C-alpha positions in Angstrom: -5.3 -14.1 -6.6 -6.8 -11.5 -9.1 -5.1 -8.9 -6.2 -1.5 -10.2 -7.1 -2.4 -10.1 -10.7 -3.8 -6.6 -11.1 -1.0 -5.3 -9.4 1.3 -6.4 -11.7 -0.7 -5.4 -14.9 -2.9 -2.7 -14.5 -0.8 0.4 -13.7 -4.2 2.5 -12.0 -3.9 -0.3 -9.0 -2.2 1.6 -6.1 0.1 -1.2 -5.5 1.5 -0.8 -9.0 4.5 1.5 -8.3 4.7 0.3 -4.8 8.5 -1.0 -4.1 9.2 0.6 -7.7 6.3 -0.8 -10.3 9.2 -3.1 -11.6 7.6 -6.7 -13.1 10.3 -7.7 -15.1 9.5 -11.2 -15.0 5.4 -10.5 -15.4 6.5 -7.9 -18.5 9.1 -10.3 -20.2 7.2 -13.3 -20.2 4.4 -11.4 -22.3 1.8 -12.2 -19.5 0.6 -8.2 -19.8 -0.5 -9.4 -23.4 -1.4 -12.9 -22.7 -3.7 -12.3 -19.5 -7.1 -10.5 -20.8 -8.4 -10.9 -17.3 -8.4 -12.8 -13.6 -11.7 -13.2 -11.8 -13.0 -14.1 -8.7 -15.6 -17.7 -9.7 -15.9 -18.0 -6.2 -14.0 -18.2 -3.1 -12.1 -21.1 -4.0 -12.0 -20.6 -7.5 -10.1 -17.8 -9.8 -10.3 -17.9 -13.8 -7.4 -16.9 -16.2 -8.8 -15.5 -19.4 -6.0 -15.9 -21.8 -5.9 -14.3 -25.5 -4.8 -17.2 -26.7 -3.7 -20.8 -25.8 -0.4 -20.8 -23.7 0.6 -24.2 -23.1 3.4 -23.5 -20.1 0.6 -20.8 -18.3 0.3 -23.3 -15.5 4.1 -23.9 -14.9 4.7 -20.0 -15.4 2.3 -19.6 -12.1 4.7 -21.8 -10.1 7.3 -19.0 -10.4 7.8 -16.5 -7.7 7.1 -13.2 -9.6 3.1 -15.3 -9.4 3.3 -15.6 -5.4 -0.3 -14.2 -4.1 -0.4 -11.5 -1.9 -2.8 -10.5 0.6 -5.1 -7.9 -0.5 -6.8 -7.3 2.8 -3.3 -7.2 3.8 -2.5 -4.9 1.4 -5.6 -2.6 2.4 -4.8 -2.9 6.0 -0.7 -1.0 4.6 -2.5 1.6 2.5 -4.6 2.8 4.9 -1.8 2.6 7.7 0.3 4.8 5.3 2.8 1.8 5.0 2.2 0.3 1.9 5.6 -1.1 1.4 5.4 -3.3 4.0 3.6 -5.6 1.6 6.9 -6.6 0.0 9.1 -5.8 3.1 7.0 -7.8 5.2 4.8 -10.6 3.9 2.2 -12.4 4.8 1.0 -15.8 3.5 -2.3 -16.6 2.0 -2.3 -19.8 1.6 -3.0 -23.1 3.9 0.8 -24.0 4.9 3.2 -22.1 6.8 6.6 -21.9 6.2 8.6 -24.1 8.7 12.2 -24.1 7.9 14.7 -23.6 5.2 18.1 -24.5 4.7 20.8 -21.5 3.6 23.3 -22.5 1.3 26.5 -20.2 1.5 28.6 -19.5 -1.1 32.1 -17.8 -1.6 33.8 -16.4 -4.8 36.9 -18.5 -5.7 40.0 -17.1 -6.0 40.4 -17.0 -9.8 36.6 -14.6 -9.7 38.3 -12.6 -7.2 41.2 -11.9 -9.0 38.9 -10.8 -12.3 37.4 -8.0 -9.8 34.2 -9.6 -10.9 31.9 -9.5 -8.1 30.8 -6.8 -5.5 30.4 -9.4 -3.0 33.2 -12.0 -1.7 29.9 -14.4 -0.7 26.5 -15.1 -0.9 23.6 -16.9 0.5 20.5 -18.9 -1.1 17.5 -21.0 0.1 15.7 -23.8 -1.9 12.5 -24.2 -0.6 11.6 -27.5 -3.1 12.1 -30.2 -1.0 9.2 -28.6 1.1 7.1 -27.4 -2.2 7.6 -30.4 -4.5 5.4 -32.9 -2.4 2.9 -29.8 -2.5 2.5 -29.0 -5.9 2.6 -33.0 -7.4 -0.1 -33.4 -4.6 -1.8 -30.9 -6.4 -0.8 -31.6 -9.9 -2.4 -35.1 -9.5 -5.5 -33.6 -7.9 -6.2 -31.4 -11.0 -5.4 -34.1 -13.5 -7.4 -36.3 -11.8 -10.9 -33.9 -12.0 
């Protein structure tokens, strides 16, 4: 976790500029000013030191920009001379592995197409919410119980 947040916050991090060095959500939410430090306490604990109280901080960490990347994998890709693979072919760090997802195709309406607005006639997206919600719910209960 320390690596993933340092990459976004610290312009001196060797991975900061990989893939363009643009962290719109991280910066737009004011996290560079909010997060004073991210410290590894032990193998299972990370401490965020904030400059002020921030009620939605935990919810902010659930957003995709806060995905945790493997520092070991990043180091291996840097050594191999292919640092961009960290973003193009990432690997997970958690105890779960994605088993499936559902693609949801949508297409532009004739009315929208008539305006010439979209560059594409169709898009696809997928949702991991049905897979993630039970895990998040269990973890929130566990944190509240402590």
